[in-house]
C-alpha positions as CSV (number, residue, x, y, z in Angstrom):
1,M,107.0,98.9,86.5
2,S,106.8,96.6,89.3
3,T,103.7,94.5,90.8
4,P,102.5,96.1,93.4
5,T,103.5,93.8,96.2
6,K,107.5,94.6,95.2
7,I,106.7,98.3,95.4
8,I,104.9,97.9,99.2
9,K,108.0,95.8,100.5
10,F,110.7,98.5,99.0
11,L,108.8,101.1,100.4
12,Q,108.8,99.3,103.9
13,N,111.9,98.5,103.6
14,Y,113.2,101.5,102.4
15,N,111.1,103.4,105.1
16,A,112.7,101.0,108.6
17,W,115.7,101.7,106.3
18,R,115.5,106.0,106.9
19,R,114.1,105.2,110.6
20,G,117.1,104.0,111.1
21,D,117.3,100.3,111.1
22,E,120.6,99.2,110.5
23,T,120.2,95.8,109.4
24,L,119.4,97.1,106.0
25,E,121.5,98.6,104.0
26,M,121.1,102.5,102.1
27,P,119.1,102.1,98.1
28,H,120.2,103.6,95.6
29,P,118.6,106.6,95.3
30,A,117.4,105.6,91.4
31,E,115.6,103.1,92.9
32,I,114.0,104.8,95.2
33,G,112.4,107.4,92.6
34,K,111.4,104.4,90.9
35,N,110.2,102.7,93.0
36,I,108.3,106.4,94.1
37,Q,107.2,106.7,90.9
38,D,105.6,103.3,90.4
39,A,103.9,104.2,93.6
40,V,102.0,106.9,92.2
41,V,100.9,105.2,89.0
42,L,99.3,102.5,91.1
43,L,98.1,104.9,93.3
44,R,97.0,107.1,90.2
45,K,94.8,104.3,88.6
46,N,93.4,102.8,91.6
47,A,91.5,107.0,92.2
48,E,90.6,106.4,88.7
49,L,89.1,102.7,89.4
50,E,87.6,104.6,92.9
51,A,85.8,107.5,90.8
52,A,84.7,104.7,88.3
53,L,83.4,102.2,90.9
54,A,81.5,105.3,92.5
55,A,79.8,106.5,89.5
56,E,78.4,102.8,88.3
57,R,77.2,102.6,91.7
58,A,75.5,105.9,91.9
59,R,73.8,105.0,88.3
60,L,72.8,102.3,89.5
61,D,71.2,102.9,92.4
62,H,69.3,105.4,90.9
63,V,67.8,102.8,88.4
64,L,67.2,100.2,90.8
65,K,65.6,103.2,92.9
66,S,63.6,104.8,90.2
67,D,62.1,101.5,88.3
68,W,62.8,98.5,91.2
69,P,59.1,98.6,92.0
70,F,57.7,98.7,88.3
71,R,60.2,96.2,86.6
72,N,61.9,92.9,86.6
73,R,65.3,92.2,87.4
74,D,65.9,90.8,83.6
75,E,64.7,94.0,82.5
76,I,66.7,96.2,84.5
77,D,69.8,93.5,83.8
78,K,68.9,94.2,79.9
79,D,69.2,98.0,80.2
80,I,72.8,97.5,82.3
81,K,73.7,95.6,79.2
82,E,72.2,98.0,76.8
83,D,74.3,101.3,78.8
84,A,77.4,99.2,78.8
85,K,78.0,99.2,74.9
């Protein structure tokens, strides 16, 4: 798979060509398909990471809101590390 930066650049150029930029050559259809597929893989990974991050934020918000007045920060950090195991 290409890097995200290369995929973005390719798709930007492809879209510019598709919209009539005559300074660009038509990319090979296989190259178009490969870059679209790579972009889909990256978008799926990003969606999974965003969902995991949202779940972790919700968990931490719950811990902080429910225990904060009664526990010190070291105890909360210790619980977070234990939960991660």
